[in-house]
C-alpha positions in Angstrom: -1.7 19.5 18.4 -2.9 19.6 22.0 -0.7 17.9 24.6 -1.9 14.9 26.6 -4.2 13.5 23.8 -4.6 9.8 24.2 -6.4 7.1 22.1 -9.5 7.4 24.2 -9.8 11.1 23.6 -9.3 10.6 19.9 -11.9 8.0 19.9 -14.4 9.9 21.9 -18.1 9.6 21.3 -19.8 11.9 18.8 -21.5 14.9 20.3 -24.1 16.7 18.1 -23.8 19.8 20.2 -20.1 20.3 19.4 -20.7 21.9 16.0 -23.5 24.1 17.3 -21.2 25.4 20.0 -18.6 26.6 17.5 -18.5 30.3 16.7 -18.3 31.7 13.2 -14.5 31.7 13.1 -14.4 27.9 13.2 -17.2 26.9 10.9 -17.6 23.5 9.4 -16.6 25.0 6.0 -13.3 26.1 7.5 -12.9 22.6 9.1 -13.5 21.1 5.7 -10.9 23.4 4.0 -8.3 22.4 6.6 -9.0 18.7 6.2 -9.0 18.8 2.4 -5.6 20.6 2.4 -4.0 17.7 4.3 -6.1 14.9 2.9 -3.4 13.7 0.4 -0.9 13.2 3.3 -3.5 11.5 5.5 -4.4 9.1 2.7 -0.7 8.5 2.1 -0.2 7.5 5.7 -3.3 5.3 5.9 -2.7 3.6 2.5 0.9 2.7 3.4 0.0 1.3 6.7 -3.0 -0.7 5.4 -2.0 -1.6 1.8 -5.6 -1.0 0.8 -7.3 2.0 -0.8 -10.7 1.0 0.4 -9.5 0.7 4.0 -7.6 3.9 3.7 -10.7 5.7 2.6 -12.6 4.2 5.6 -9.9 5.6 7.9 -10.2 9.1 6.3 -13.9 9.1 6.7 -13.6 8.3 10.4 -10.8 10.9 10.8 -13.1 13.5 9.2 -15.9 12.7 11.6 -13.4 13.0 14.5 -12.3 16.4 13.2 -15.8 17.6 12.9 -16.5 16.8 16.5 -13.2 17.9 17.9 -12.7 21.0 20.0 -10.9 22.6 17.1 -10.4 25.9 18.9 -7.7 24.4 21.1 -5.9 22.5 18.4 -2.7 24.4 17.7 -1.5 22.2 14.8 -4.4 20.8 12.8 -2.1 18.8 10.5 -0.3 17.1 13.4 -3.6 16.4 15.1 -5.2 14.9 11.9 -2.0 12.8 11.1 -2.1 11.4 14.7 -5.8 10.5 14.4 -5.2 8.9 11.0 -2.1 6.9 12.2 -3.9 5.5 15.2 -7.0 4.7 13.3 -4.9 2.9 10.7 -3.1 0.9 13.3 -6.4 -0.2 14.9 -7.8 -1.2 11.5 -4.6 -3.0 10.5 -4.9 -5.1 13.7 -8.3 -6.3 12.7 -7.4 -6.6 9.1 -4.7 -9.1 9.9 -7.4 -11.4 11.3 -9.5 -11.0 8.2 -6.5 -11.6 5.9 -5.7 -14.9 7.6 -9.1 -16.1 6.2 -8.3 -14.8 2.7 -8.2 -17.5 0.1 -4.6 -17.6 -1.3 -1.9 -15.0 -1.1 -3.0 -11.4 -0.2 -1.2 -8.7 -2.0 -1.3 -4.9 -1.4 -3.9 -3.1 -3.5 -2.2 -1.3 -6.4 -2.8 2.4 -7.0 -2.2 4.7 -9.9 0.5 7.2 -8.9 0.8 9.2 -12.1 -0.9 12.3 -10.6 1.0 12.0 -7.3 4.2 9.9 -7.6 4.9 10.3 -3.9 1.3 9.9 -2.7 1.3 12.8 -0.3 4.7 12.1 1.2 8.0 14.0 1.3 9.7 10.9 -0.2 8.3 8.1 -2.4 9.2 5.6 0.3 7.1 2.6 1.4 5.0 2.9 -1.7 6.5 0.2 -4.0 4.2 -2.8 -3.9 7.1 -5.1 -3.0 7.8 -2.9 0.1 4.2 -2.7 1.0 4.1 -6.5 0.8 7.0 -6.8 3.2 5.5 -4.2 5.5 2.6 -6.6 6.0 5.0 -8.9 7.8 5.6 -6.3 10.5 3.2 -5.6 13.3 1.0 -2.5 12.7 2.9 -0.3 15.2 6.2 -1.1 13.6 4.7 -0.5 10.2 3.3 2.9 11.2 6.6 4.0 12.8 8.5 3.1 9.6 6.0 4.8 7.3 5.9 8.0 9.4 9.7 8.2 9.5 10.7 6.9 6.1 8.0 8.4 3.9 6.9 11.5 5.8 10.2 12.3 7.6 8.4 13.0 11.0 10.9 13.6 13.8 11.2 10.6 16.2 9.9 12.6 19.1 6.7 13.5 17.2 6.2 9.9 16.0 6.6 8.8 19.7 3.8 11.2 20.6 1.6 10.0 17.7 2.1 6.3 18.7 2.0 7.0 22.5 5.4 5.5 23.2 8.9 6.7 24.1 11.3 8.2 21.6 13.9 5.4 22.3 11.2 2.8 21.6 10.2 4.6 18.4 13.8 4.5 17.2 13.9 0.7 17.9 10.6 0.2 16.0 11.9 2.0 12.9 15.3 0.3 13.1 13.7 -3.2 13.3 11.5 -2.4 10.4 14.4 -1.2 8.3 16.4 -4.3 9.0 13.5 -6.6 8.3 12.9 -5.0 4.9 16.5 -4.7 3.9 17.1 -8.3 4.8 14.3 -9.4 2.5 14.7 -7.0 -0.4 17.7 -6.7 -2.7 18.7 -3.4 -4.4 16.1 -2.5 -7.0 17.2 -1.6 -10.5 16.6 1.6 -12.3 13.2 2.2 -14.1 14.7 1.5 -17.6 16.1 -1.9 -16.6 13.0 -2.7 -14.7 10.8 -2.1 -17.8 13.2 -4.1 -20.0 13.1 -7.1 -17.8 9.3 -6.9 -17.5 9.1 -7.0 -21.3 11.4 -10.0 -21.5 9.4 -11.7 -18.8 6.1 -11.1 -20.4 7.3 -12.3 -23.8 8.8 -15.5 -22.3 5.7 -16.0 -20.2 3.4 -15.7 -23.2 5.5 -18.1 -25.3 6.4 -20.5 -22.5 10.1 -20.0 -23.1 11.6 -21.9 -20.1 15.2 -21.1 -20.9 14.6 -17.3 -20.9 12.5 -17.5 -17.8 15.0 -19.5 -15.8 17.7 -17.1 -16.9 16.0 -13.9 -15.6 14.5 -15.4 -12.4 16.5 -15.4 -9.2 17.3 -18.6 -7.4 14.7 -17.8 -4.7 12.1 -16.2 -6.9 8.4 -16.4 -5.7 5.3 -15.9 -7.8 2.2 -14.7 -5.9 -1.3 -14.6 -7.3 -4.0 -12.6 -5.4 -7.4 -13.9 -6.5 -9.1 -14.6 -3.2 -10.4 -17.9 -4.5 -11.0 -16.7 -8.1 -11.0 -19.6 -10.5 -7.6 -19.9 -12.2 -5.7 -18.0 -9.5 -3.0 -20.1 -7.8 -3.9 -20.4 -4.1 -0.3 -21.0 -3.0 2.9 -19.1 -3.8 5.1 -20.8 -6.5 8.8 -20.9 -5.4 12.0 -21.3 -7.3 13.0 -20.6 -10.9 12.3 -24.1 -12.2 8.8 -24.2 -10.6 7.9 -20.7 -11.6 9.1 -21.2 -15.2 7.2 -24.5 -15.6 4.1 -23.0 -13.9 4.1 -20.1 -16.4 4.7 -22.3 -19.4 1.8 -24.6 -18.4 -0.4 -21.6 -17.8 0.4 -19.8 -21.1 -1.7 -21.7 -23.7 -5.0 -21.3 -21.8 -4.4 -17.8 -20.4 -2.7 -15.5 -22.9 -4.7 -16.0 -26.2 -7.1 -13.0 -26.8 -5.4 -11.0 -24.1 -4.4 -7.3 -24.5 -1.5 -5.8 -22.5 -1.4 -2.1 -21.6 1.6 -0.5 -19.8 0.5 1.5 -16.8 2.1 2.9 -13.6 1.3 1.3 -10.3 2.9 2.5 -7.0 5.5 4.5 -8.9 6.7 1.6 -11.1 5.9 0.0 -14.4 3.1 -2.5 -14.5 1.2 -4.5 -17.1 -2.5 -4.4 -17.1 -3.9 -7.5 -18.9 -7.4 -7.4 -20.3 -9.8 -9.5 -22.3 -12.6 -8.0 -24.2 -12.1 -4.7 -22.5 -12.2 -6.1 -19.0 -9.1 -6.2 -16.8 -8.2 -9.7 -15.7 -4.8 -9.2 -14.0 -2.3 -6.5 -13.1 1.3 -7.7 -13.1 4.1 -6.1 -11.2 7.6 -7.4 -10.7 10.2 -6.8 -7.9 13.4 -6.6 -9.9 16.9 -6.4 -8.4 20.4 -6.5 -10.0 20.2 -10.3 -9.6 17.0 -10.5 -11.7 13.3 -11.0 -10.9 12.8 -11.5 -7.2 9.0 -11.6 -7.1 6.2 -11.7 -9.5 2.9 -10.3 -8.2 -0.3 -11.0 -10.1 -3.4 -9.1 -8.8 -6.5 -10.9 -10.0 -8.9 -9.9 -7.2 -11.8 -8.3 -9.2 -12.4 -5.6 -6.5 -8.8 -4.4 -6.5 -8.7 -4.4 -10.3 -11.9 -2.4 -10.6 -10.7 0.3 -8.3 -7.3 0.5 -10.0 -8.9 0.7 -13.5 -11.3 3.4 -12.2 -8.4 5.4 -11.0 -6.8 5.3 -14.4 -9.9 7.0 -15.8 -10.1 9.8 -13.2 
């Protein structure tokens, strides 16, 4: 990418004459080909930073507009240029999204995404993709979040991340280090997929039958159950904490929730998830954060908009 780019230059005003001034070797068709080739990576960056497919798509739309109006003839590394634009736009949007989420009714959970087609979602490694990790990333400031994502999922060199975030290399290392420590301090070692699925099956059976003994046996001492409904009737507006409270909450919830429900096993963010429907309409997506201690977090996504987008992705 060109040296000396700053946020202002990346956020420059649209100029309708830019495209007209391009010669035939840099047509809009060619620009589109370049953009589409790196689009999976750009989406992966934006989604991890924002935890929302809708907001990630908004970022990509703006990045495409910036790319159309950029002086592409002087851009030596289009992928680096576009990744930088995307990261900065995602940081800006994350800062405003934090304010909006403070007004969200009840817990906010990252939006789940179907990862069957792309288990790494455009990254070198399937890092910072698990819903539990995305949930913890929300507790970091947007710049820390972006630095962690760019390093851990996409393996960008520290120097390049520093350029992308307009900071020093030493500060970039500190940002990533702080993010790693924060996440590792709040997340135990996850279990393998087979054990994860087994515990999910046990959890679902016990939740449906209200079996307090089984539930208390598989929940950790500091388990938390989060329900993302944004004010939807029947969705808890506060987290439920502790094995006794979570077990009793699920047991009380069971008789009026589980009858007439169908459960389908799906993949969300690289892990097993249960999509619960009634009459062909999805009502909740359940994911669990499972460690060798047991179930650390239960995350119930009931927000209709998030469910609709997830179900639509299953049918693509």
